[in-house]
PDB file of N, CA, C and O in Angstrom:
ATOM      1  N   MET A   1     273.561 200.472  74.186  1.00  0.00           N
ATOM      2  CA  MET A   1     272.922 199.199  74.173  1.00  0.00           C
ATOM      3  C   MET A   1     273.950 198.168  73.798  1.00  0.00           C
ATOM      4  O   MET A   1     274.665 198.191  72.796  1.00  0.00           O
ATOM      5  N   TYR A   2     273.921 197.245  74.765  1.00  0.00           N
ATOM      6  CA  TYR A   2     274.922 196.059  74.594  1.00  0.00           C
ATOM      7  C   TYR A   2     274.393 194.760  75.073  1.00  0.00           C
ATOM      8  O   TYR A   2     273.416 194.721  75.821  1.00  0.00           O
ATOM      9  N   LEU A   3     275.021 193.671  74.656  1.00  0.00           N
ATOM     10  CA  LEU A   3     274.548 192.402  75.158  1.00  0.00           C
ATOM     11  C   LEU A   3     275.057 192.138  76.465  1.00  0.00           C
ATOM     12  O   LEU A   3     276.279 192.123  76.614  1.00  0.00           O
ATOM     13  N   GLU A   4     274.253 191.914  77.492  1.00  0.00           N
ATOM     14  CA  GLU A   4     274.731 191.773  78.795  1.00  0.00           C
ATOM     15  C   GLU A   4     275.038 190.232  79.076  1.00  0.00           C
ATOM     16  O   GLU A   4     276.127 189.897  79.541  1.00  0.00           O
ATOM     17  N   CYS A   5     274.135 189.400  78.807  1.00  0.00           N
ATOM     18  CA  CYS A   5     274.161 187.911  79.041  1.00  0.00           C
ATOM     19  C   CYS A   5     273.212 187.295  78.183  1.00  0.00           C
ATOM     20  O   CYS A   5     272.450 187.922  77.447  1.00  0.00           O
ATOM     21  N   THR A   6     273.275 185.919  78.299  1.00  0.00           N
ATOM     22  CA  THR A   6     272.152 185.073  77.721  1.00  0.00           C
ATOM     23  C   THR A   6     271.645 184.271  79.019  1.00  0.00           C
ATOM     24  O   THR A   6     272.209 184.311  80.113  1.00  0.00           O
ATOM     25  N   CYS A   7     270.538 183.568  78.730  1.00  0.00           N
ATOM     26  CA  CYS A   7     270.057 182.757  79.629  1.00  0.00           C
ATOM     27  C   CYS A   7     270.880 181.475  80.071  1.00  0.00           C
ATOM     28  O   CYS A   7     270.581 180.787  81.046  1.00  0.00           O
ATOM     29  N   ILE A   8     271.949 181.245  79.230  1.00  0.00           N
ATOM     30  CA  ILE A   8     272.729 180.039  79.540  1.00  0.00           C
ATOM     31  C   ILE A   8     273.659 180.288  80.757  1.00  0.00           C
ATOM     32  O   ILE A   8     274.528 181.159  80.723  1.00  0.00           O
ATOM     33  N   GLY A   9     273.452 179.522  81.794  1.00  0.00           N
ATOM     34  CA  GLY A   9     274.438 179.612  82.875  1.00  0.00           C
ATOM     35  C   GLY A   9     274.238 180.829  83.910  1.00  0.00           C
ATOM     36  O   GLY A   9     275.075 181.080  84.777  1.00  0.00           O
ATOM     37  N   ILE A  10     273.155 181.496  83.750  1.00  0.00           N
ATOM     38  CA  ILE A  10     272.957 182.641  84.741  1.00  0.00           C
ATOM     39  C   ILE A  10     272.195 182.231  86.125  1.00  0.00           C
ATOM     40  O   ILE A  10     272.263 182.924  87.140  1.00  0.00           O
ATOM     41  N   GLY A  11     271.546 181.156  86.042  1.00  0.00           N
ATOM     42  CA  GLY A  11     270.840 180.703  87.225  1.00  0.00           C
ATOM     43  C   GLY A  11     269.377 181.283  87.233  1.00  0.00           C
ATOM     44  O   GLY A  11     269.075 182.366  86.732  1.00  0.00           O
ATOM     45  N   ILE A  12     268.512 180.430  87.862  1.00  0.00           N
ATOM     46  CA  ILE A  12     267.121 180.899  87.895  1.00  0.00           C
ATOM     47  C   ILE A  12     266.837 182.243  88.619  1.00  0.00           C
ATOM     48  O   ILE A  12     265.989 183.045  88.228  1.00  0.00           O
ATOM     49  N   GLU A  13     267.532 182.395  89.583  1.00  0.00           N
ATOM     50  CA  GLU A  13     267.240 183.645  90.459  1.00  0.00           C
ATOM     51  C   GLU A  13     267.662 184.879  89.492  1.00  0.00           C
ATOM     52  O   GLU A  13     266.827 185.781  89.422  1.00  0.00           O
ATOM     53  N   ARG A  14     268.662 185.005  88.860  1.00  0.00           N
ATOM     54  CA  ARG A  14     268.952 186.123  88.041  1.00  0.00           C
ATOM     55  C   ARG A  14     268.174 186.167  86.860  1.00  0.00           C
ATOM     56  O   ARG A  14     267.925 187.275  86.386  1.00  0.00           O
ATOM     57  N   TRP A  15     267.670 184.959  86.203  1.00  0.00           N
ATOM     58  CA  TRP A  15     266.778 185.102  85.138  1.00  0.00           C
ATOM     59  C   TRP A  15     265.459 185.665  85.598  1.00  0.00           C
ATOM     60  O   TRP A  15     264.833 186.496  84.940  1.00  0.00           O
ATOM     61  N   ASN A  16     265.056 185.169  86.776  1.00  0.00           N
ATOM     62  CA  ASN A  16     263.734 185.798  87.138  1.00  0.00           C
ATOM     63  C   ASN A  16     263.714 187.173  87.433  1.00  0.00           C
ATOM     64  O   ASN A  16     262.694 187.839  87.261  1.00  0.00           O
ATOM     65  N   ARG A  17     264.889 187.708  87.916  1.00  0.00           N
ATOM     66  CA  ARG A  17     265.155 189.308  88.125  1.00  0.00           C
ATOM     67  C   ARG A  17     265.154 189.905  86.749  1.00  0.00           C
ATOM     68  O   ARG A  17     264.529 190.949  86.563  1.00  0.00           O
ATOM     69  N   LEU A  18     265.805 189.326  85.774  1.00  0.00           N
ATOM     70  CA  LEU A  18     265.842 189.924  84.448  1.00  0.00           C
ATOM     71  C   LEU A  18     264.568 189.915  83.729  1.00  0.00           C
ATOM     72  O   LEU A  18     264.275 190.879  83.021  1.00  0.00           O
ATOM     73  N   MET A  19     263.736 188.850  83.857  1.00  0.00           N
ATOM     74  CA  MET A  19     262.391 188.788  83.277  1.00  0.00           C
ATOM     75  C   MET A  19     261.299 189.566  84.068  1.00  0.00           C
ATOM     76  O   MET A  19     260.223 189.768  83.507  1.00  0.00           O
ATOM     77  N   LYS A  20     261.495 189.986  85.256  1.00  0.00           N
ATOM     78  CA  LYS A  20     260.505 190.514  86.048  1.00  0.00           C
ATOM     79  C   LYS A  20     259.799 191.690  85.384  1.00  0.00           C
ATOM     80  O   LYS A  20     260.512 192.645  85.074  1.00  0.00           O
ATOM     81  N   GLY A  21     258.611 191.745  85.148  1.00  0.00           N
ATOM     82  CA  GLY A  21     257.830 192.855  84.595  1.00  0.00           C
ATOM     83  C   GLY A  21     257.971 192.928  83.148  1.00  0.00           C
ATOM     84  O   GLY A  21     257.731 194.002  82.596  1.00  0.00           O
ATOM     85  N   SER A  22     258.355 191.853  82.424  1.00  0.00           N
ATOM     86  CA  SER A  22     258.606 191.963  81.017  1.00  0.00           C
ATOM     87  C   SER A  22     257.218 192.051  80.216  1.00  0.00           C
ATOM     88  O   SER A  22     256.207 191.529  80.686  1.00  0.00           O
ATOM     89  N   LYS A  23     257.208 192.663  79.110  1.00  0.00           N
ATOM     90  CA  LYS A  23     255.962 192.801  78.291  1.00  0.00           C
ATOM     91  C   LYS A  23     256.445 192.467  76.847  1.00  0.00           C
ATOM     92  O   LYS A  23     257.642 192.495  76.560  1.00  0.00           O
ATOM     93  N   PRO A  24     255.538 192.171  76.012  1.00  0.00           N
ATOM     94  CA  PRO A  24     255.789 191.854  74.674  1.00  0.00           C
ATOM     95  C   PRO A  24     256.364 193.052  73.904  1.00  0.00           C
ATOM     96  O   PRO A  24     255.998 194.199  74.158  1.00  0.00           O
ATOM     97  N   LEU A  25     257.246 192.773  72.985  1.00  0.00           N
ATOM     98  CA  LEU A  25     257.975 193.824  72.105  1.00  0.00           C
ATOM     99  C   LEU A  25     257.919 193.383  70.664  1.00  0.00           C
ATOM    100  O   LEU A  25     258.014 192.187  70.387  1.00  0.00           O
ATOM    101  N   ASN A  26     257.769 194.298  69.747  1.00  0.00           N
ATOM    102  CA  ASN A  26     257.772 194.287  68.375  1.00  0.00           C
ATOM    103  C   ASN A  26     259.232 193.618  67.943  1.00  0.00           C
ATOM    104  O   ASN A  26     260.284 194.225  68.139  1.00  0.00           O
ATOM    105  N   TYR A  27     259.180 192.310  67.337  1.00  0.00           N
ATOM    106  CA  TYR A  27     260.435 191.721  66.938  1.00  0.00           C
ATOM    107  C   TYR A  27     261.149 192.563  65.865  1.00  0.00           C
ATOM    108  O   TYR A  27     262.355 192.802  65.927  1.00  0.00           O
ATOM    109  N   LYS A  28     260.310 193.021  64.832  1.00  0.00           N
ATOM    110  CA  LYS A  28     260.941 193.579  63.781  1.00  0.00           C
ATOM    111  C   LYS A  28     261.580 195.067  64.191  1.00  0.00           C
ATOM    112  O   LYS A  28     262.587 195.524  63.651  1.00  0.00           O
ATOM    113  N   TRP A  29     260.913 195.664  65.113  1.00  0.00           N
ATOM    114  CA  TRP A  29     261.496 196.865  65.588  1.00  0.00           C
ATOM    115  C   TRP A  29     262.919 196.687  66.337  1.00  0.00           C
ATOM    116  O   TRP A  29     263.882 197.437  66.181  1.00  0.00           O
ATOM    117  N   LEU A  30     262.874 195.620  67.130  1.00  0.00           N
ATOM    118  CA  LEU A  30     264.155 195.201  67.904  1.00  0.00           C
ATOM    119  C   LEU A  30     265.170 194.808  66.894  1.00  0.00           C
ATOM    120  O   LEU A  30     266.336 195.190  66.987  1.00  0.00           O
ATOM    121  N   LYS A  31     264.746 194.055  65.936  1.00  0.00           N
ATOM    122  CA  LYS A  31     265.701 193.515  64.933  1.00  0.00           C
ATOM    123  C   LYS A  31     266.494 194.688  64.150  1.00  0.00           C
ATOM    124  O   LYS A  31     267.682 194.590  63.844  1.00  0.00           O
ATOM    125  N   ARG A  32     265.691 195.797  63.869  1.00  0.00           N
ATOM    126  CA  ARG A  32     266.261 196.878  63.263  1.00  0.00           C
ATOM    127  C   ARG A  32     267.202 197.655  64.159  1.00  0.00           C
ATOM    128  O   ARG A  32     268.144 198.266  63.654  1.00  0.00           O
ATOM    129  N   ARG A  33     266.996 197.660  65.447  1.00  0.00           N
ATOM    130  CA  ARG A  33     267.844 198.311  66.481  1.00  0.00           C
ATOM    131  C   ARG A  33     269.115 197.507  66.587  1.00  0.00           C
ATOM    132  O   ARG A  33     270.225 198.037  66.624  1.00  0.00           O
ATOM    133  N   ILE A  34     268.913 196.234  66.635  1.00  0.00           N
ATOM    134  CA  ILE A  34     270.192 195.338  66.801  1.00  0.00           C
ATOM    135  C   ILE A  34     271.027 195.547  65.497  1.00  0.00           C
ATOM    136  O   ILE A  34     272.240 195.719  65.624  1.00  0.00           O
ATOM    137  N   LYS A  35     270.476 195.544  64.278  1.00  0.00           N
ATOM    138  CA  LYS A  35     271.225 195.700  63.168  1.00  0.00           C
ATOM    139  C   LYS A  35     271.946 196.991  63.111  1.00  0.00           C
ATOM    140  O   LYS A  35     273.027 197.075  62.527  1.00  0.00           O
ATOM    141  N   LYS A  36     271.354 198.059  63.732  1.00  0.00           N
ATOM    142  CA  LYS A  36     272.046 199.383  63.698  1.00  0.00           C
ATOM    143  C   LYS A  36     273.131 199.369  64.865  1.00  0.00           C
ATOM    144  O   LYS A  36     274.289 199.671  64.577  1.00  0.00           O
ATOM    145  N   TYR A  37     272.839 199.073  65.997  1.00  0.00           N
ATOM    146  CA  TYR A  37     273.710 199.157  67.226  1.00  0.00           C
ATOM    147  C   TYR A  37     274.610 198.064  67.571  1.00  0.00           C
ATOM    148  O   TYR A  37     275.666 198.261  68.172  1.00  0.00           O
ATOM    149  N   LEU A  38     274.179 196.827  67.173  1.00  0.00           N
ATOM    150  CA  LEU A  38     274.964 195.599  67.502  1.00  0.00           C
ATOM    151  C   LEU A  38     275.130 194.759  66.214  1.00  0.00           C
ATOM    152  O   LEU A  38     274.821 193.568  66.192  1.00  0.00           O
ATOM    153  N   PRO A  39     275.578 195.350  65.246  1.00  0.00           N
ATOM    154  CA  PRO A  39     275.851 194.597  63.899  1.00  0.00           C
ATOM    155  C   PRO A  39     276.570 193.228  64.082  1.00  0.00           C
ATOM    156  O   PRO A  39     276.291 192.301  63.321  1.00  0.00           O
ATOM    157  N   GLU A  40     277.446 193.089  65.029  1.00  0.00           N
ATOM    158  CA  GLU A  40     278.173 191.850  65.163  1.00  0.00           C
ATOM    159  C   GLU A  40     277.207 190.722  65.658  1.00  0.00           C
ATOM    160  O   GLU A  40     277.326 189.568  65.246  1.00  0.00           O
ATOM    161  N   LEU A  41     276.241 191.100  66.563  1.00  0.00           N
ATOM    162  CA  LEU A  41     275.234 190.183  67.018  1.00  0.00           C
ATOM    163  C   LEU A  41     274.301 189.679  65.966  1.00  0.00           C
ATOM    164  O   LEU A  41     273.948 188.509  65.817  1.00  0.00           O
ATOM    165  N   TYR A  42     273.937 190.751  65.232  1.00  0.00           N
ATOM    166  CA  TYR A  42     273.065 190.659  64.100  1.00  0.00           C
ATOM    167  C   TYR A  42     273.591 189.627  63.111  1.00  0.00           C
ATOM    168  O   TYR A  42     272.879 188.731  62.658  1.00  0.00           O
ATOM    169  N   ASP A  43     274.817 189.791  62.812  1.00  0.00           N
ATOM    170  CA  ASP A  43     275.376 188.781  61.841  1.00  0.00           C
ATOM    171  C   ASP A  43     275.723 187.442  62.475  1.00  0.00           C
ATOM    172  O   ASP A  43     275.727 186.457  61.737  1.00  0.00           O
ATOM    173  N   ALA A  44     276.022 187.299  63.792  1.00  0.00           N
ATOM    174  CA  ALA A  44     276.328 186.151  64.335  1.00  0.00           C
ATOM    175  C   ALA A  44     275.064 185.186  64.495  1.00  0.00           C
ATOM    176  O   ALA A  44     275.169 183.959  64.508  1.00  0.00           O
ATOM    177  N   LEU A  45     273.912 185.846  64.611  1.00  0.00           N
ATOM    178  CA  LEU A  45     272.690 185.154  64.829  1.00  0.00           C
ATOM    179  C   LEU A  45     271.968 184.987  63.478  1.00  0.00           C
ATOM    180  O   LEU A  45     270.859 184.456  63.433  1.00  0.00           O
ATOM    181  N   CYS A  46     272.615 185.455  62.348  1.00  0.00           N
ATOM    182  CA  CYS A  46     271.988 185.405  61.073  1.00  0.00           C
ATOM    183  C   CYS A  46     270.485 185.888  61.037  1.00  0.00           C
ATOM    184  O   CYS A  46     269.597 185.162  60.589  1.00  0.00           O
ATOM    185  N   MET A  47     270.261 187.083  61.505  1.00  0.00           N
ATOM    186  CA  MET A  47     269.010 187.590  61.755  1.00  0.00           C
ATOM    187  C   MET A  47     268.266 187.970  60.469  1.00  0.00           C
ATOM    188  O   MET A  47     267.142 188.473  60.480  1.00  0.00           O
ATOM    189  N   ASP A  48     268.909 187.720  59.452  1.00  0.00           N
ATOM    190  CA  ASP A  48     268.291 187.917  58.015  1.00  0.00           C
ATOM    191  C   ASP A  48     267.172 186.804  57.687  1.00  0.00           C
ATOM    192  O   ASP A  48     266.257 186.977  56.882  1.00  0.00           O
ATOM    193  N   PHE A  49     267.385 185.660  58.423  1.00  0.00           N
ATOM    194  CA  PHE A  49     266.634 184.460  58.247  1.00  0.00           C
ATOM    195  C   PHE A  49     265.338 184.518  59.273  1.00  0.00           C
ATOM    196  O   PHE A  49     265.269 185.328  60.197  1.00  0.00           O
ATOM    197  N   TYR A  50     264.419 183.628  59.001  1.00  0.00           N
ATOM    198  CA  TYR A  50     263.243 183.503  59.802  1.00  0.00           C
ATOM    199  C   TYR A  50     263.672 182.951  61.272  1.00  0.00           C
ATOM    200  O   TYR A  50     264.482 182.047  61.475  1.00  0.00           O
ATOM    201  N   ASN A  51     263.009 183.632  62.177  1.00  0.00           N
ATOM    202  CA  ASN A  51     263.145 183.204  63.599  1.00  0.00           C
ATOM    203  C   ASN A  51     261.741 182.701  64.269  1.00  0.00           C
ATOM    204  O   ASN A  51     260.825 183.452  64.602  1.00  0.00           O
ATOM    205  N   PRO A  52     261.756 181.401  64.389  1.00  0.00           N
ATOM    206  CA  PRO A  52     260.342 180.831  64.926  1.00  0.00           C
ATOM    207  C   PRO A  52     260.089 181.370  66.325  1.00  0.00           C
ATOM    208  O   PRO A  52     258.964 181.235  66.807  1.00  0.00           O
ATOM    209  N   TYR A  53     261.047 181.965  67.003  1.00  0.00           N
ATOM    210  CA  TYR A  53     260.866 182.377  68.350  1.00  0.00           C
ATOM    211  C   TYR A  53     260.518 183.945  68.388  1.00  0.00           C
ATOM    212  O   TYR A  53     260.375 184.476  69.490  1.00  0.00           O
ATOM    213  N   GLU A  54     260.394 184.622  67.332  1.00  0.00           N
ATOM    214  CA  GLU A  54     260.178 185.986  67.365  1.00  0.00           C
ATOM    215  C   GLU A  54     258.962 186.619  68.209  1.00  0.00           C
ATOM    216  O   GLU A  54     258.939 187.739  68.718  1.00  0.00           O
ATOM    217  N   GLU A  55     257.994 185.668  68.235  1.00  0.00           N
ATOM    218  CA  GLU A  55     256.736 186.201  69.095  1.00  0.00           C
ATOM    219  C   GLU A  55     257.110 186.216  70.519  1.00  0.00           C
ATOM    220  O   GLU A  55     256.375 186.829  71.293  1.00  0.00           O
ATOM    221  N   GLN A  56     258.267 185.557  71.009  1.00  0.00           N
ATOM    222  CA  GLN A  56     258.565 185.725  72.459  1.00  0.00           C
ATOM    223  C   GLN A  56     259.545 186.839  72.883  1.00  0.00           C
ATOM    224  O   GLN A  56     260.122 186.881  73.969  1.00  0.00           O
ATOM    225  N   THR A  57     259.661 187.755  71.861  1.00  0.00           N
ATOM    226  CA  THR A  57     260.457 189.041  72.194  1.00  0.00           C
ATOM    227  C   THR A  57     259.803 189.761  73.289  1.00  0.00           C
ATOM    228  O   THR A  57     258.586 189.937  73.352  1.00  0.00           O
ATOM    229  N   ARG A  58     260.661 190.170  74.153  1.00  0.00           N
ATOM    230  CA  ARG A  58     260.082 190.933  75.381  1.00  0.00           C
ATOM    231  C   ARG A  58     260.832 192.309  75.717  1.00  0.00           C
ATOM    232  O   ARG A  58     261.828 192.615  75.061  1.00  0.00           O
ATOM    233  N   VAL A  59     260.416 193.030  76.606  1.00  0.00           N
ATOM    234  CA  VAL A  59     261.105 194.255  77.067  1.00  0.00           C
ATOM    235  C   VAL A  59     260.852 194.449  78.503  1.00  0.00           C
ATOM    236  O   VAL A  59     259.777 194.157  79.028  1.00  0.00           O
ATOM    237  N   THR A  60     261.886 194.960  79.146  1.00  0.00           N
ATOM    238  CA  THR A  60     261.649 195.245  80.596  1.00  0.00           C
ATOM    239  C   THR A  60     262.122 196.781  80.726  1.00  0.00           C
ATOM    240  O   THR A  60     262.509 197.404  79.737  1.00  0.00           O
ATOM    241  N   ARG A  61     262.068 197.306  81.922  1.00  0.00           N
ATOM    242  CA  ARG A  61     262.497 198.692  82.027  1.00  0.00           C
ATOM    243  C   ARG A  61     263.905 198.853  81.686  1.00  0.00           C
ATOM    244  O   ARG A  61     264.291 199.956  81.300  1.00  0.00           O
ATOM    245  N   THR A  62     264.734 197.852  81.789  1.00  0.00           N
ATOM    246  CA  THR A  62     266.258 197.886  81.592  1.00  0.00           C
ATOM    247  C   THR A  62     266.736 197.110  80.526  1.00  0.00           C
ATOM    248  O   THR A  62     267.909 197.235  80.177  1.00  0.00           O
ATOM    249  N   HIS A  63     265.919 196.262  79.919  1.00  0.00           N
ATOM    250  CA  HIS A  63     266.504 195.167  78.871  1.00  0.00           C
ATOM    251  C   HIS A  63     265.514 194.904  77.856  1.00  0.00           C
ATOM    252  O   HIS A  63     264.310 194.831  78.104  1.00  0.00           O
ATOM    253  N   TYR A  64     266.113 194.738  76.514  1.00  0.00           N
ATOM    254  CA  TYR A  64     265.401 194.054  75.490  1.00  0.00           C
ATOM    255  C   TYR A  64     265.704 192.651  75.596  1.00  0.00           C
ATOM    256  O   TYR A  64     266.857 192.296  75.840  1.00  0.00           O
ATOM    257  N   ILE A  65     264.725 191.780  75.426  1.00  0.00           N
ATOM    258  CA  ILE A  65     264.955 190.251  75.553  1.00  0.00           C
ATOM    259  C   ILE A  65     264.640 189.571  74.218  1.00  0.00           C
ATOM    260  O   ILE A  65     263.491 189.291  73.878  1.00  0.00           O
ATOM    261  N   LEU A  66     265.702 189.328  73.502  1.00  0.00           N
ATOM    262  CA  LEU A  66     265.503 188.636  72.167  1.00  0.00           C
ATOM    263  C   LEU A  66     265.597 187.123  72.397  1.00  0.00           C
ATOM    264  O   LEU A  66     266.514 186.648  73.067  1.00  0.00           O
ATOM    265  N   VAL A  67     264.667 186.389  71.850  1.00  0.00           N
ATOM    266  CA  VAL A  67     264.732 184.898  71.951  1.00  0.00           C
ATOM    267  C   VAL A  67     265.004 184.381  70.517  1.00  0.00           C
ATOM    268  O   VAL A  67     264.260 184.559  69.553  1.00  0.00           O
ATOM    269  N   HIS A  68     266.220 183.693  70.523  1.00  0.00           N
ATOM    270  CA  HIS A  68     266.694 183.156  69.147  1.00  0.00           C
ATOM    271  C   HIS A  68     267.211 181.829  69.423  1.00  0.00           C
ATOM    272  O   HIS A  68     268.115 181.722  70.252  1.00  0.00           O
ATOM    273  N   SER A  69     266.716 180.721  68.786  1.00  0.00           N
ATOM    274  CA  SER A  69     267.215 179.481  68.882  1.00  0.00           C
ATOM    275  C   SER A  69     267.072 178.867  70.342  1.00  0.00           C
ATOM    276  O   SER A  69     267.914 178.141  70.870  1.00  0.00           O
ATOM    277  N   SER A  70     266.014 179.225  70.842  1.00  0.00           N
ATOM    278  CA  SER A  70     265.471 178.925  72.287  1.00  0.00           C
ATOM    279  C   SER A  70     266.375 179.488  73.349  1.00  0.00           C
ATOM    280  O   SER A  70     266.365 179.024  74.489  1.00  0.00           O
ATOM    281  N   ILE A  71     267.188 180.522  72.976  1.00  0.00           N
ATOM    282  CA  ILE A  71     268.087 181.123  74.022  1.00  0.00           C
ATOM    283  C   ILE A  71     267.611 182.567  74.053  1.00  0.00           C
ATOM    284  O   ILE A  71     267.371 183.205  73.029  1.00  0.00           O
ATOM    285  N   GLU A  72     267.476 183.096  75.420  1.00  0.00           N
ATOM    286  CA  GLU A  72     267.247 184.410  75.640  1.00  0.00           C
ATOM    287  C   GLU A  72     268.482 185.338  75.689  1.00  0.00           C
ATOM    288  O   GLU A  72     269.425 185.126  76.450  1.00  0.00           O
ATOM    289  N   TYR A  73     268.422 186.352  74.853  1.00  0.00           N
ATOM    290  CA  TYR A  73     269.612 187.253  74.898  1.00  0.00           C
ATOM    291  C   TYR A  73     269.109 188.610  75.634  1.00  0.00           C
ATOM    292  O   TYR A  73     268.208 189.306  75.167  1.00  0.00           O
ATOM    293  N   PHE A  74     269.784 188.898  76.813  1.00  0.00           N
ATOM    294  CA  PHE A  74     269.383 190.046  77.473  1.00  0.00           C
ATOM    295  C   PHE A  74     270.212 191.252  76.997  1.00  0.00           C
ATOM    296  O   PHE A  74     271.423 191.266  77.218  1.00  0.00           O
ATOM    297  N   ILE A  75     269.658 192.178  76.409  1.00  0.00           N
ATOM    298  CA  ILE A  75     270.385 193.348  75.796  1.00  0.00           C
ATOM    299  C   ILE A  75     270.049 194.635  76.678  1.00  0.00           C
ATOM    300  O   ILE A  75     268.906 195.087  76.746  1.00  0.00           O
ATOM    301  N   LYS A  76     271.051 195.140  77.292  1.00  0.00           N
ATOM    302  CA  LYS A  76     270.859 196.343  78.132  1.00  0.00           C
ATOM    303  C   LYS A  76     270.490 197.471  77.265  1.00  0.00           C
ATOM    304  O   LYS A  76     271.026 197.664  76.173  1.00  0.00           O
ATOM    305  N   LYS A  77     269.553 198.225  77.770  1.00  0.00           N
ATOM    306  CA  LYS A  77     269.120 199.409  76.851  1.00  0.00           C
ATOM    307  C   LYS A  77     270.262 200.455  76.915  1.00  0.00           C
ATOM    308  O   LYS A  77     270.177 201.502  76.273  1.00  0.00           O
TER     309      LYS A  77
END
């Protein structure tokens, strides 16, 4: 599990490919996985605090998609 990219600067074509087939994912479950496997990202995003975008958390066949501060974080499984 690693952070592949964010939505900033990837272009609409790549964003569409990464979002293709995405489905909702439980934010609290992903938050626990990030805390365990990507603690530096967890700390950098201050994930201990409320995230108003948590209902936008998604998953695809290859990525977890965390939305934080209106930025999508594409985390490779």
